[in-house]
Backbone as CSV, one residue per row, in Angstrom:
resi,resn,N_x,N_y,N_z,CA_x,CA_y,CA_z,C_x,C_y,C_z
1,MET,29.522,161.332,41.794,29.673,160.415,40.696,29.829,159.017,41.268
2,ILE,29.064,158.079,40.762,29.187,156.690,41.185,30.248,156.053,40.302
3,THR,31.320,155.565,40.921,32.417,155.043,40.116,32.842,153.636,40.477
4,ASP,32.470,153.132,41.629,33.042,151.862,42.045,32.032,150.788,42.401
5,ARG,30.768,150.964,42.132,29.775,149.993,42.584,29.335,149.027,41.497
6,THR,29.679,149.271,40.264,29.163,148.428,39.197,30.103,148.411,38.009
7,PRO,30.140,147.303,37.274,31.005,147.254,36.108,30.412,147.932,34.873
8,ASP,29.118,148.256,34.858,28.480,148.850,33.693,28.968,150.292,33.504
9,PRO,29.570,150.612,32.324,30.080,151.968,32.095,29.001,153.037,32.204
10,ALA,27.765,152.739,31.754,26.690,153.729,31.837,26.361,154.051,33.293
11,ALA,26.313,153.022,34.140,26.010,153.250,35.555,27.140,154.004,36.234
12,ARG,28.374,153.784,35.793,29.498,154.519,36.390,29.387,156.011,36.127
13,ALA,28.680,156.384,35.058,28.558,157.790,34.700,27.430,158.502,35.449
14,LEU,26.723,157.811,36.301,25.642,158.441,37.045,26.194,159.484,38.013
15,ARG,25.465,160.578,38.112,25.826,161.633,39.060,24.772,161.676,40.150
16,VAL,25.208,161.589,41.410,24.298,161.607,42.551,23.985,163.062,42.910
17,LEU,22.690,163.391,42.902,22.241,164.748,43.236,21.877,164.874,44.708
18,ALA,21.399,163.782,45.304,21.012,163.790,46.722,21.029,162.361,47.222
19,GLU,21.178,162.210,48.538,21.192,160.891,49.158,20.581,160.991,50.547
20,ALA,19.911,159.933,50.941,19.379,159.825,52.305,19.494,158.369,52.714
21,ARG,19.657,158.145,54.014,19.730,156.764,54.491,19.106,156.647,55.864
22,ARG,18.677,155.425,56.145,18.098,155.100,57.445,18.603,153.722,57.821
23,PRO,19.201,153.517,58.974,19.469,154.567,59.954,20.507,155.546,59.416
24,GLY,20.461,156.723,59.968,21.377,157.770,59.534,21.640,158.742,60.656
25,PRO,22.522,159.699,60.407,22.863,160.687,61.436,21.633,161.451,61.924
26,GLY,21.469,161.501,63.215,20.377,162.256,63.826,19.021,161.575,63.763
27,LEU,18.939,160.377,63.218,17.662,159.672,63.126,17.605,158.610,64.202
28,THR,16.653,158.761,65.093,16.466,157.756,66.135,15.052,157.204,66.032
29,GLY,14.906,155.966,66.355,13.596,155.341,66.326,13.144,155.016,64.923
30,PRO,11.953,154.452,64.832,11.422,154.062,63.524,10.982,155.285,62.719
31,PRO,10.804,155.118,61.415,10.284,156.231,60.612,8.847,156.541,61.015
32,PRO,8.367,157.714,60.669,6.987,158.065,61.017,5.988,157.106,60.366
33,PRO,4.841,156.886,61.014,3.827,155.995,60.438,3.381,156.504,59.072
34,LEU,2.927,155.574,58.256,2.448,155.909,56.923,1.007,155.425,56.811
35,PRO,0.042,156.325,56.602,-1.361,155.908,56.528,-1.553,154.796,55.501
36,GLY,-2.289,153.762,55.889,-2.586,152.647,55.004,-1.582,151.511,55.093
37,PHE,-0.506,151.703,55.830,0.517,150.665,55.982,0.623,150.336,57.457
38,ALA,0.202,149.113,57.815,0.148,148.726,59.221,0.875,147.401,59.425
39,GLY,1.410,147.214,60.592,1.997,145.936,60.948,3.397,145.707,60.430
40,SER,3.938,146.638,59.683,5.281,146.491,59.138,5.923,147.859,58.989
41,GLY,7.211,147.902,59.174,7.946,149.151,59.001,8.485,149.346,57.603
42,PHE,8.246,148.381,56.674,8.843,148.455,55.344,8.339,149.669,54.553
43,GLY,7.027,149.826,54.437,6.470,150.964,53.694,6.922,152.295,54.263
44,PRO,6.785,152.515,55.580,7.272,153.768,56.154,8.781,153.977,55.952
45,LEU,9.560,152.900,56.028,11.006,152.990,55.806,11.314,153.498,54.405
46,VAL,10.678,152.901,53.409,10.903,153.291,52.013,10.430,154.717,51.778
47,ALA,9.218,155.042,52.240,8.649,156.374,52.006,9.457,157.463,52.694
48,ASP,9.855,157.251,53.935,10.613,158.265,54.669,11.987,158.507,54.019
49,THR,12.653,157.443,53.621,13.970,157.593,53.006,13.844,158.305,51.659
50,ALA,12.840,157.935,50.871,12.603,158.604,49.590,12.271,160.081,49.795
51,ASP,11.382,160.369,50.753,11.003,161.762,51.025,12.216,162.612,51.394
52,ARG,13.052,162.086,52.278,14.206,162.874,52.720,15.192,163.105,51.576
53,CYS,15.347,162.142,50.684,16.234,162.307,49.538,15.676,163.355,48.571
54,LEU,14.396,163.237,48.238,13.787,164.208,47.331,13.772,165.610,47.928
55,GLN,13.492,165.730,49.226,13.508,167.040,49.885,14.890,167.670,49.854
56,ALA,15.915,166.852,49.983,17.285,167.373,49.972,17.611,168.048,48.640
57,HIS,17.010,167.565,47.564,17.302,168.150,46.251,16.256,169.173,45.814
58,HIS,14.971,168.871,46.039,13.892,169.702,45.506,13.245,170.635,46.517
59,GLY,13.426,170.402,47.807,12.613,171.100,48.792,11.291,170.367,48.920
60,PRO,10.211,171.078,49.281,8.918,170.397,49.469,8.321,169.924,48.142
61,PRO,7.384,168.947,48.204,6.746,168.454,46.978,5.957,169.565,46.294
62,PRO,5.741,169.432,45.011,6.073,168.342,44.107,7.484,168.479,43.545
63,ALA,7.942,167.408,42.912,9.246,167.399,42.252,9.037,167.748,40.780
64,PRO,9.749,168.742,40.267,9.580,169.091,38.857,10.254,168.067,37.942
65,GLY,9.835,168.026,36.695,10.483,167.172,35.711,10.006,165.735,35.767
66,ARG,10.633,164.924,34.916,10.280,163.508,34.829,11.244,162.708,35.698
67,THR,10.739,162.226,36.820,11.548,161.441,37.744,11.003,160.026,37.815
68,ALA,11.885,159.055,37.535,11.526,157.645,37.677,11.750,157.235,39.121
69,LEU,11.056,156.208,39.544,11.160,155.696,40.908,11.460,154.214,40.832
70,LEU,12.537,153.793,41.482,12.995,152.413,41.414,13.283,151.901,42.822
71,LEU,12.589,150.839,43.218,12.814,150.191,44.510,13.555,148.889,44.281
72,ALA,14.652,148.710,45.006,15.416,147.460,44.954,15.409,146.848,46.346
73,SER,14.922,145.599,46.427,14.900,144.898,47.704,14.943,143.402,47.454
74,ALA,15.956,142.761,47.979,16.073,141.309,47.830,15.070,140.594,48.733
75,GLY,14.839,141.132,49.929,13.963,140.476,50.897,12.544,140.976,50.901
76,GLY,12.318,142.190,50.409,10.985,142.764,50.420,10.472,143.020,51.829
77,ASP,9.161,143.121,51.940,8.495,143.422,53.201,8.303,142.123,53.980
78,ARG,9.285,141.777,54.785,9.265,140.504,55.508,8.150,140.440,56.551
79,ALA,7.909,141.524,57.245,6.892,141.504,58.305,5.501,141.259,57.722
80,THR,5.180,141.899,56.603,3.875,141.686,55.982,3.772,140.266,55.431
81,ALA,4.846,139.770,54.835,4.838,138.399,54.320,4.572,137.398,55.453
82,ARG,5.201,137.615,56.609,4.967,136.727,57.756,3.528,136.839,58.240
83,ALA,2.979,138.051,58.276,1.592,138.244,58.725,0.611,137.555,57.781
84,ILE,0.863,137.627,56.494,-0.007,136.946,55.527,0.091,135.437,55.717
85,ASP,1.301,134.930,55.933,1.469,133.492,56.183,0.661,133.045,57.395
86,ARG,0.710,133.832,58.472,-0.022,133.467,59.700,-1.530,133.464,59.474
87,THR,-2.028,134.449,58.710,-3.482,134.540,58.526,-3.993,133.582,57.464
88,ALA,-3.096,132.966,56.714,-3.510,132.002,55.688,-3.728,130.604,56.259
89,GLU,-3.548,130.456,57.556,-3.784,129.159,58.195,-5.272,128.829,58.151
90,PRO,-5.613,127.548,58.145,-7.029,127.160,58.084,-7.859,127.849,59.173
91,GLY,-9.015,128.346,58.751,-9.934,128.977,59.689,-9.671,130.452,59.927
92,ARG,-8.645,131.020,59.318,-8.333,132.444,59.515,-8.496,133.178,58.196
93,ARG,-8.850,134.450,58.289,-9.014,135.282,57.092,-7.993,136.399,57.117
94,PRO,-7.232,136.562,56.052,-6.275,137.667,56.003,-6.981,139.011,55.854
95,ALA,-6.417,140.013,56.465,-6.962,141.369,56.347,-6.681,141.914,54.946
96,PRO,-7.650,142.566,54.311,-7.434,143.103,52.961,-6.241,144.059,52.894
97,LEU,-6.000,144.808,53.949,-4.884,145.739,53.950,-3.554,145.026,53.758
98,LEU,-3.435,143.808,54.277,-2.193,143.068,54.108,-1.919,142.774,52.636
99,PHE,-2.963,142.476,51.872,-2.754,142.225,50.443,-2.284,143.497,49.749
100,PHE,-2.859,144.631,50.092,-2.467,145.911,49.503,-0.993,146.196,49.765
101,GLN,-0.595,146.126,51.024,0.763,146.533,51.333,1.792,145.450,51.045
102,SER,1.362,144.224,50.716,2.336,143.193,50.377,2.933,143.431,49.000
103,ASN,2.329,144.276,48.213,2.836,144.635,46.904,3.770,145.837,47.065
104,PRO,5.069,145.687,46.757,5.990,146.822,46.930,5.579,148.046,46.131
105,ASN,4.825,147.847,45.052,4.392,148.999,44.262,3.421,149.892,45.019
106,ALA,2.800,149.387,46.070,1.856,150.200,46.839,2.567,151.402,47.455
107,VAL,3.704,151.196,48.075,4.417,152.323,48.670,5.018,153.211,47.583
108,LEU,5.409,152.621,46.462,5.932,153.430,45.361,4.844,154.344,44.805
109,GLY,3.618,153.826,44.703,2.507,154.659,44.258,2.257,155.820,45.206
110,HIS,2.360,155.560,46.498,2.205,156.622,47.492,3.247,157.713,47.275
111,ILE,4.505,157.317,47.107,5.597,158.287,46.906,5.378,159.063,45.608
112,ALA,5.053,158.353,44.529,4.848,159.007,43.231,3.708,160.019,43.297
113,ALA,2.611,159.661,43.952,1.478,160.584,44.067,1.842,161.787,44.923
114,ARG,2.499,161.558,46.049,2.867,162.650,46.954,3.784,163.657,46.272
115,TRP,4.728,163.165,45.490,5.730,164.026,44.865,5.396,164.412,43.426
116,GLY,4.333,163.877,42.858,3.979,164.185,41.480,5.001,163.650,40.489
117,LEU,5.565,162.484,40.786,6.579,161.910,39.900,5.907,161.373,38.640
118,THR,6.471,161.682,37.487,5.835,161.331,36.222,6.639,160.332,35.394
119,GLY,7.713,159.796,35.938,8.495,158.794,35.218,8.032,157.393,35.555
120,PRO,8.694,156.384,34.977,8.356,154.994,35.266,8.516,154.665,36.751
121,VAL,7.729,153.700,37.214,7.802,153.208,38.587,8.083,151.709,38.516
122,LEU,9.219,151.292,39.135,9.644,149.895,39.046,10.078,149.374,40.403
123,ALA,9.881,148.073,40.597,10.398,147.391,41.783,11.146,146.153,41.300
124,ILE,12.361,145.964,41.822,13.154,144.812,41.421,13.678,144.078,42.655
125,SER,14.001,142.816,42.444,14.684,142.030,43.461,16.078,141.756,42.905
126,PRO,17.068,142.491,43.383,18.411,142.373,42.806,19.061,141.024,43.103
127,ALA,20.012,140.660,42.237,20.736,139.400,42.408,21.519,139.401,43.721
128,GLU,22.093,140.540,44.067,22.840,140.673,45.314,22.421,141.961,45.998
129,ALA,22.293,141.902,47.319,21.927,143.093,48.081,22.623,143.056,49.430
130,ALA,23.155,144.194,49.821,23.756,144.348,51.141,23.058,145.524,51.810
131,PRO,22.525,145.342,53.010,21.817,146.430,53.678,22.653,147.720,53.712
132,GLY,22.007,148.819,53.362,22.668,150.122,53.398,23.440,150.475,52.139
133,THR,23.345,149.634,51.089,24.012,149.937,49.828,23.014,149.843,48.683
134,VAL,23.332,150.519,47.592,22.499,150.440,46.396,23.067,149.330,45.517
135,PRO,22.271,148.304,45.209,22.776,147.197,44.391,23.167,147.644,42.981
136,ALA,24.170,146.985,42.426,24.627,147.295,41.072,23.488,147.139,40.063
137,ASP,22.621,146.119,40.252,21.484,145.919,39.336,20.609,147.165,39.266
138,ALA,20.377,147.805,40.403,19.532,148.997,40.446,20.201,150.165,39.730
139,LEU,21.499,150.320,39.923,22.213,151.402,39.244,22.249,151.178,37.735
140,ASP,22.416,149.928,37.321,22.394,149.612,35.894,21.041,149.979,35.284
141,LEU,19.960,149.632,35.983,18.623,149.936,35.480,18.377,151.447,35.464
142,ALA,18.840,152.150,36.486,18.703,153.610,36.507,19.422,154.224,35.308
143,ALA,20.612,153.738,34.995,21.369,154.247,33.850,20.618,153.984,32.542
144,LEU,19.981,152.817,32.441,19.203,152.505,31.234,17.994,153.422,31.093
145,LEU,17.292,153.680,32.202,16.131,154.581,32.154,16.539,155.971,31.676
146,LEU,17.673,156.441,32.130,18.170,157.757,31.727,18.647,157.740,30.276
147,ALA,19.398,156.722,29.903,19.940,156.629,28.538,18.826,156.484,27.502
148,ASP,17.769,155.769,27.848,16.642,155.578,26.925,15.727,156.798,26.849
149,GLY,15.942,157.781,27.719,15.109,158.969,27.712,13.787,158.796,28.429
150,ASP,13.659,157.731,29.229,12.414,157.494,29.963,12.240,158.451,31.138
151,ALA,13.337,159.058,31.587,13.282,159.968,32.737,14.482,160.908,32.682
152,ASP,14.344,162.036,33.368,15.453,162.984,33.508,16.246,162.701,34.778
153,LEU,15.547,162.170,35.787,16.147,161.797,37.064,15.595,160.436,37.463
154,VAL,16.351,159.714,38.289,15.865,158.453,38.827,16.115,158.455,40.329
155,LEU,15.060,158.205,41.099,15.197,158.017,42.535,15.283,156.519,42.779
156,VAL,16.439,156.073,43.236,16.667,154.661,43.521,16.615,154.481,45.037
157,VAL,15.743,153.608,45.508,15.645,153.303,46.934,15.967,151.824,47.110
158,ALA,16.958,151.534,47.940,17.300,150.156,48.276,16.920,149.942,49.736
159,ALA,16.070,148.937,49.997,15.578,148.713,51.364,15.643,147.236,51.709
160,GLU,16.127,146.957,52.897,16.197,145.581,53.390,15.807,145.542,54.859
161,GLN,15.032,144.536,55.234,14.706,144.270,56.631,15.536,143.063,57.047
162,THR,16.368,143.249,58.060,17.233,142.163,58.523,17.017,141.945,60.013
163,ASP,17.635,140.901,60.531,17.565,140.648,61.973,18.241,141.763,62.757
164,ASP,19.144,142.489,62.108,19.853,143.599,62.749,19.088,144.913,62.657
165,GLY,17.951,144.926,61.972,17.154,146.136,61.842,16.839,146.446,60.395
166,ASP,16.092,147.517,60.206,15.690,147.946,58.870,16.714,148.942,58.336
167,HIS,17.052,148.795,57.058,18.054,149.643,56.413,17.525,150.111,55.075
168,ALA,17.733,151.378,54.774,17.359,151.900,53.465,18.324,153.000,53.071
169,VAL,18.562,153.083,51.786,19.344,154.190,51.222,18.626,154.625,49.952
170,ALA,18.547,155.927,49.745,17.934,156.471,48.542,18.939,157.417,47.879
171,VAL,19.066,157.303,46.576,19.915,158.212,45.826,19.107,158.746,44.647
172,LEU,19.194,160.040,44.427,18.588,160.685,43.273,19.716,160.887,42.280
173,VAL,19.584,160.267,41.113,20.676,160.289,40.146,20.238,160.855,38.808
174,THR,21.226,161.329,38.063,21.051,161.778,36.688,22.256,161.294,35.897
175,GLY,22.159,161.396,34.572,23.241,160.927,33.712,24.358,161.935,33.568
């Protein structure tokens, strides 16, 4: 039960079914590569953390029922943003793949397709974010998705790339 991360009463009533984090116990090195995502660890970070959380609750894909997918990241994919900035200089052409993966929904689509998720797919930039924690804004939105009947479960992934390394936490919640 999430009780201390947000002032919203609906979000306080969320029940955590599974959780995964990176870095985490027994995890060394970067997450496994993700086809179609190059030059940045953001997509693989989000996908690996989401996969491990869903596997902890459901076992192998697909996930039954209506599961929404929500990504919260204040900084987004910093490495891809920097690569696009570098290639946007006069006389250089950006690689098409960079445009694809610069959209956070690209990795969410990968996760949704892999797991057969049939709920809403959202990406937000929360007002406040601390690496390794789920922002209150994300929990509030997860509670709204559940209360409105848009989903039976919500997979919330919070991911940040910092100078200290990449951090992600995923929680599968229900009302």
